[in-house]
N, C-alpha and C positions, 0 to 999 in steps of 0.2 A: 719672498713675498712680504707687503707691509701685514702690521698686525692690526687689530681692530682698534678701532677708537678707543680710548679710555674716557671714563665719566671725567667731568672737570672743565675747566676752562682751558681754550686752547694756549698751549704754550709757546711763546713768542721768543724766538733765538735770534741775535747778532752775532755774526760770524767775522770774525777780523784775521786776516791772516794776508801777508803780502804775498805769496803764490796764488795766483789765478785758477790753476788746478786743483789745488788745496779746497779755496772757497768753493770753487765749482761742487767738487764731489762732495764735500762735507753739506752741504745746500741740500743735492738730490738726494743724501741720505735721510737727511733730519726731514726733506719734505716727501718724503714717502711714506711718512707715518701721520694719521691722522689729526693725532692730537698735537703736532708739532707744527708751526709755521717759521720759515727765516724771513725775518720784516727786515734784514738789512745785512749788507756785505761789505766790510771795510777793507783797504789795504795797508792802514797802519792805524798808530794808536789815535792820531790828533783825529782823523777820519771816523775811528770807533766812538771817540768821545760825542763828537758832532751828530751822530746817527744814532748813539745813545740816549744823547737827550732830547733827540726829538722822537723816536719811536716807544722809549721807555721797555724795553724789553725785559722777560723775566730772566732772561739767563744769556749771559756774554761767553762766546769763545773765546779767547784770547792766545794767540802765539806770543812768544817772547821776543824773537828778533825779529824784527820789521825795520825798513828802512825810515828816517826822519827820527818820528815819536815811536818807541819802542813801546814793546808791553808791558815792560816794569814801569817805566814813565807814565804811562796811560790807565796802569791798575789802578792808583786811588782815585781818581775820578768817577772811574767807571763802577768803581765798589760802593760808591755812594749813590750809583743810580740802578743797578743791580748784581745780583750775585755773577761773580766772575770764575769762570773755570778755565785755568790754562790748559791749552791744548797743543801743546809744541815737542819738540826732537831735543830741546836742551834739557837733560837730565844733572846736570853739575848741580852739588849740595847748595853751593853759596844761591845760585840761583834759584831753585825750589825754595831754600830759607826765606830769601828776599823776597820772593813773591809769595807765602805765605804770610808774613810780617806786614807785608802793604795791603792784604786783604782779600786775597785767593779763595775762593770757597772751595776749591778742589785744584788737582793738578795732575793733568793725564800727559803719559810720555808716549808718543807714537812709535809705536810697534810692540805695548806693551798690554792692548786692548781689541777688543774684538767690536764690529759694527755693534753688535748688539747690547755689547757691557757699555759702550759710547752712548747708545740712548738712552739706557737704563741710569748713567751716570747724568747726563741731562736734565732728568727727571727726575733724579734724588734732588741734586743740587737745587731746583726749584723748590723743593719739597722742605730743604732746609737740613740736607744730611752733606757732610762733607765726603770727597768722593776722591780718591788718589789711586793712581798705579804704582807696582811694587815699589820702583826705585824713591820717588817721590814719598810713599808712604813711610819709607824709613828714616827721610830726613824728618816727617812732621812727628815719627814718632820719639826718635833724639832731640827735639825741641819743647817736646810735650806740647803741641797746639791743639784745638779746636774750634769747629768752627760754630758761630752762633749765629743762626738766620736772623733776616729782618732786622739786623743791625749793622750797616755795610759800610760804616764809616768806624768800624772794631771789632771787626769779625772774627780775629784771630787772639783769643785769650789764653792765657798759661793755663793749662790743667795739668801739671807734672805727676807723674802716676797714672793718668786715667788714660792716657790718649790709646796706649800700648794694649788695653781692653775695649776700648770705645771703637776704635777704627775700622779691627777688624769684623764688628757687626756691621757696620754701615755700608761697606761694597768689596763684600767678603771674594767675590768673583774677580774682581781689579786686584786687589792685593795679592791675590795670590799667583797672579801671574806675572812671571820675572822675564826681565831682558834679555838674558843670557841662553834662553833657549834656541835651538833650530828653529829658523822661520822658512817656511816653506823648501825645505831644502838646500837654500840657498847657501854658495859654500861665503868663507870669510869675505874672502874678496867680490864674490858676487853680491853681499850685503853692503859694501864700503861704495861699490857703484852704483847699487840702487840708490843708496841715500845720498850720494851726488846727483844721481838723475833726479830724485824729489826734491834737490835744493834747486832746481832748475838749470842745472850745467850742462853746454855742450859735451858731444863725443871730444870735440880737441881739448875742450877746460878739462875734462875727467880724467883723459891721457897725461895732461900735464899735472894735473894733482897725483895721480897714482904712479907718475914715471913709468907708462907702458905705451905701446904704440896705440894709434887710434882704429887699427885692424882689431888687436886684442880688445880693444872696447867693444866694439862691433860686436866679436864672438861673446863677450861676458853678456851682452846685451839681450843676444839672440838667446842663451840660455837661459838669462833671467826671463823673459818675456814667456817661455815655453813653460818654464816652473810656477809663472805667475798666472797663465793662462789668459794672457794679454797678447793685443794686437799692435798696440799702439803705447807710446810714452804713458799719455793721460790713462790709460786705464791701467797699467803696470802702477803708476806711483797710487791712485785710488785705492787697488789692493794693498800696496806697503803701508799706506797709511790707515789701512785699518776700515776704508770707508766706502768699498764697494758694496751692494748691498747683502753679497755673501757673508762677507767677514772672512775672518781667517781662512785656511783650509784647518781642517782638525785631524 
């Protein structure tokens, strides 16, 4: 159930992700809150820059891996227009570190946050608070970086020795959530299959990637749908990415 509108100006968001299901799920989640409006959706970095220039959003949600102009390439010009929060599957240390160096105001890894935490993170980034999920926070801690609001061309400044004290105070709910916890009671193979579904793969492609038969893929998908309480791939992806209105099962 959407929360009550918060006082203050409408929070305008641009969503950039090459997966149309992810874009639609994020837009539905964000638009369900009366203080937030998705003003534009982009399928790659180039389109994100053009739309951000036109719409001047308050926050940009940006995927890392997109065809054409990827998220890291688009990040510097976007960060000069608005605070940018990475919202992606990419949790590799070098990718997180590069995003922080290029000016990301936050970094959320799919599967490490609830729907409610995502909404809070978007509001926090607009308010000038750095927000990270656990695996990204580990990298920001090791680099000793913090977010400087309203200075989008130089958002990340070295504060060695301070970030380990400052970051947990900014987004404790996100930083406490580890990515190794069991998710919806899915087995390790089901997690692998669900990741591939969310990446847009067909049953045939999943079978080839996992070296299993298509029949076995279908069996895995049936069990995944039951555990995610989903009837379609779109519903399952929305739950998996943490964008269903109910959030993760607790």
